[in-house]
Structure formats: structure tokens, C-alpha cells
C-alpha positions as CSV (number, residue, x, y, z in Angstrom):
1,M,73.5,80.6,114.0
2,G,74.2,82.6,116.7
3,W,77.8,81.8,116.7
4,L,78.1,81.7,113.0
5,L,76.9,85.6,113.2
6,R,79.1,86.0,116.4
7,S,82.1,84.8,113.6
8,V,81.5,86.4,110.7
9,T,81.3,90.1,112.9
10,S,84.1,89.4,115.1
11,S,87.6,91.1,113.8
12,I,89.4,88.1,112.4
13,G,86.4,86.4,110.3
14,K,85.3,89.8,109.6
15,K,89.2,89.9,107.5
16,I,88.5,86.4,106.6
17,L,85.3,86.7,105.2
18,M,86.8,89.7,103.2
19,A,89.7,87.8,101.5
20,F,86.9,85.1,100.7
21,T,84.9,87.3,98.7
22,G,87.5,89.1,97.3
23,I,89.3,85.7,96.0
24,L,85.7,84.9,94.5
25,L,85.8,88.1,92.5
26,I,89.3,87.4,91.2
27,I,88.3,84.3,89.5
28,Y,85.1,86.2,88.8
29,L,87.2,88.9,86.9
30,L,89.3,86.6,85.2
31,I,86.7,84.9,83.2
32,H,84.9,88.0,82.7
33,L,87.7,89.5,81.3
34,A,88.5,86.2,78.9
35,G,84.7,86.3,77.6
36,N,85.0,90.6,76.6
37,L,88.4,89.7,75.1
38,T,86.5,88.2,72.1
39,L,85.2,91.6,71.6
40,F,88.9,91.7,69.8
41,W,87.4,89.5,67.4
42,G,84.4,91.8,66.2
43,A,80.5,91.2,66.5
44,K,80.1,87.6,65.2
45,A,83.0,86.7,68.1
46,F,81.0,88.0,70.8
47,T,78.0,87.8,69.9
48,S,78.6,84.1,69.7
49,Y,79.6,84.6,73.6
50,A,76.9,86.3,74.5
51,G,74.5,82.8,72.4
52,V,76.7,80.5,74.8
53,L,75.7,83.3,78.1
54,E,71.6,83.3,76.6
55,I,71.3,79.7,76.4
56,I,72.2,79.4,79.8
57,K,70.4,82.3,81.0
58,P,69.0,80.8,83.9
59,L,72.0,79.9,85.2
60,I,73.6,83.2,84.5
61,R,70.7,84.9,86.5
62,V,71.5,82.3,89.9
63,I,75.4,83.5,89.4
64,E,74.0,87.0,88.9
65,I,72.3,86.4,92.2
66,I,75.7,84.9,94.1
67,L,77.6,87.4,92.8
68,A,75.6,90.4,93.5
69,L,75.8,89.2,97.3
70,I,79.3,88.5,97.2
71,F,79.8,92.2,95.5
72,V,78.0,93.2,98.5
73,L,79.7,91.4,101.2
74,H,82.9,92.4,99.6
75,I,82.2,96.3,100.0
76,F,80.4,96.6,103.2
77,N,82.9,94.2,104.8
78,G,85.8,96.2,103.1
79,G,84.3,100.1,104.6
80,W,83.1,98.2,107.9
81,V,87.2,96.8,108.3
82,W,88.5,100.1,107.1
83,F,86.6,102.1,109.6
84,E,87.9,100.2,112.7
85,N,91.3,100.1,111.3
86,K,91.4,103.9,111.8
87,M,88.9,104.6,115.0
88,A,91.9,101.6,116.3
89,K,94.9,103.6,115.1
90,S,93.7,107.3,115.9
91,K,93.1,105.9,119.6
92,N,96.7,103.7,119.2
93,Y,98.9,106.3,117.9
94,K,100.1,109.9,118.8
95,V,102.2,110.2,115.6
96,N,100.8,108.8,112.7
97,A,103.7,106.9,110.4
98,K,101.2,104.2,108.7
99,S,103.4,106.1,105.4
100,K,106.4,104.3,106.9
101,N,104.9,100.5,106.8
102,S,102.5,100.7,104.5
103,S,102.4,100.9,100.5
104,I,100.6,103.2,98.8
105,F,97.8,100.8,97.6
106,S,96.8,99.8,100.8
107,R,96.4,103.7,102.3
108,T,93.9,104.2,99.3
109,M,91.9,100.8,99.1
110,I,88.8,102.3,100.9
111,Q,89.5,105.0,98.1
112,S,89.6,103.3,94.5
113,G,87.2,101.0,96.0
114,S,84.7,104.6,96.0
115,I,85.5,105.1,92.7
116,M,85.1,101.6,91.1
117,F,81.8,101.0,93.5
118,I,80.6,104.5,91.6
119,F,82.3,102.5,88.5
120,L,80.0,99.6,88.7
121,I,76.9,101.1,89.0
122,I,77.1,103.3,85.8
123,H,78.7,100.3,83.9
124,L,75.4,98.2,84.9
125,K,73.5,100.7,84.3
126,T,74.6,101.4,80.7
127,I,75.0,97.7,79.3
128,W,74.0,95.6,81.9
129,Y,70.5,96.2,82.4
130,L,70.1,97.8,78.5
131,Y,70.7,94.4,77.9
132,N,68.5,92.5,79.8
133,F,65.6,94.8,80.9
134,A,65.1,97.8,78.3
135,G,64.5,95.7,75.0
136,Q,67.4,96.2,73.6
137,D,68.7,92.8,72.2
138,N,71.9,93.0,70.5
139,L,74.9,93.5,73.9
140,Y,77.9,93.8,70.9
141,K,76.1,97.5,69.6
142,I,75.2,98.1,73.5
143,V,79.3,97.2,74.0
144,S,80.0,99.0,71.0
145,T,78.1,102.6,71.6
146,N,79.2,102.5,75.2
147,F,83.2,102.4,73.8
148,M,83.0,104.8,71.1
149,D,81.6,107.7,74.3
150,P,85.5,109.3,75.0
151,V,83.7,110.2,78.4
152,Y,82.6,106.6,79.2
153,S,85.2,105.1,77.6
154,W,88.5,107.2,79.5
155,F,86.4,106.7,82.6
156,Y,86.1,102.7,81.8
157,V,90.0,103.2,81.3
158,L,90.7,105.3,85.0
159,A,88.8,102.9,86.3
160,M,90.7,100.4,85.7
161,I,94.1,101.5,86.7
162,L,92.4,101.6,90.1
163,L,91.4,98.2,89.8
164,G,94.4,97.4,89.3
165,F,95.9,99.4,92.1
166,H,93.4,97.6,94.3
167,L,93.3,94.3,93.5
168,N,97.4,94.4,93.8
169,H,97.5,94.9,97.3
170,G,94.0,92.8,98.0
171,F,95.4,89.6,96.5
172,Q,98.8,89.5,98.8
173,S,96.1,90.9,101.7
174,A,93.8,87.6,101.1
175,F,96.8,85.6,100.8
176,Q,97.9,86.9,103.9
177,T,94.7,87.0,105.7
178,M,94.5,83.4,104.9
179,G,98.0,82.2,106.7
180,W,99.4,82.0,103.3
181,N,102.6,83.6,103.9
182,H,105.4,81.9,104.5
183,K,108.6,84.0,103.6
184,K,109.7,81.3,101.0
185,Y,106.9,81.4,99.1
186,F,104.7,85.0,99.6
187,P,107.2,86.7,97.4
188,L,105.9,84.6,94.4
189,I,102.5,85.2,95.9
190,Q,103.2,88.9,95.2
191,A,104.8,88.4,91.9
192,L,101.5,86.1,90.9
193,G,99.6,89.0,92.3
194,T,101.4,92.5,90.6
195,I,101.0,90.2,87.3
196,Y,97.5,89.3,87.9
197,S,96.9,93.4,88.5
198,V,98.4,94.0,85.3
199,V,97.0,91.4,83.2
200,V,93.6,92.1,84.3
201,A,93.5,96.2,84.7
202,A,95.2,96.2,80.7
203,G,93.3,93.8,79.4
204,F,89.6,95.1,80.1
205,A,91.4,98.6,79.6
206,S,92.5,97.9,76.2
207,L,88.6,97.2,75.1
208,P,87.6,101.4,75.1
209,I,90.6,101.8,73.8
210,Y,90.6,99.6,70.9
211,F,87.1,100.9,70.1
212,L,88.0,104.5,70.1
213,Y,91.4,104.5,68.1
214,F,91.0,101.7,66.5
215,Q,88.1,99.5,65.2
216,G,86.9,100.1,62.1
217,R,89.9,101.3,60.8
């Protein structure tokens, strides 16, 4: 076990772990979005989707535990890598020229990640906790009530915009870390990352906007 701990706590190991957990979260977000989009088809469609989740609830509980571990590893590792990079740059460079050789997405990863972490806590408290532990068994009502709150909804939209920025850089960075950055194929990875981040961010952000301004009209 010692070699494993040394591997994952090494500079390369932390980056690989960051990339691996990031890829798992990228896959999860796409699946989560697909389920949430049933909200556009109304209460019946979304309740049917929630009913399927209820049938496989033991499996969902296992998935939730795994997801929680992935999130914790990703957040902790991201903060660790960011801190180490910051310390290394402050020691090695007298002139800070990072704006010339990095994108705004990479320079704001820790900020966007921090805001999304706050959003995640609020999101879990207002939806997941109420449905699973507060005795409110109508998931559609919980979601629609929250999305009809302008403050919650616009914070949700802001979080999704930041998620898009985070994903746009994270998608490309994950593939680079894994060594899939051949100059012949990497432009395609960059394009796919941009498309993915826009689709996911816009897909999630469209839900509160729909409930605020279009649902029931």
C-alpha cells in the first residue's frame, strides 16, 4: 500500500488522479443531464424517471457513495495541485507572465470550482436532502418549487455558466494529462470539449429558465 500512496501523492500521480476523477464526473454530468431534461415533458415524465431511480434505489445509494468519494478526491486534489503550482511559480519566476501562456479558463479553475462547491452544497440541501431525508416524496414538486424561486434559479444559472468554463478547460486538461495530446488529434479534443461544456452548461441552465418564464404559460 505504501507504493500506492506514494504514487497518488506524487506530482504526476495527483494530476492523473485529478484527470481520472474529472473524466468520471464528465460522464456523470451527461447522464444526470439526460435525466433532468425529462422535466421539459412535465410532471408525469419526470416522475416516471424518478420512479425508475426509486426501483433501483440500493444501486443508486452505492453510486451516490462512489460519486461522493469522486467529488471529494477531485476537490481536494484540485486544491492541492493548485496550491503546489502557485508555490512553484512564486519561487521560480520573478516576473508573472501567466496571462501570456494560459487561458482565462485555466487561471480561474480554483475560483470556478470553489463557487460550484458552494452551489453543490446548496443544491444537495434544497433537492437531494429534502427528497431523501425530509419526508418530501414528490421530487417534481421539490424541483419545480426551487426553480420558480428567482434567487435560487439565477444562482443556478450562474453556477452552470461557471461549470461550462470549468469543463471547457478540464476536458482538455484531462486528456493532456493522460497523454492524449497528439498535435494531429488534439484540436478535435479541444472542439469536443467546447461542444460538451456548452451543451452541458446550457442544458442544465435551461431548466430554471424554463420554470421561471415559460412553464405553465
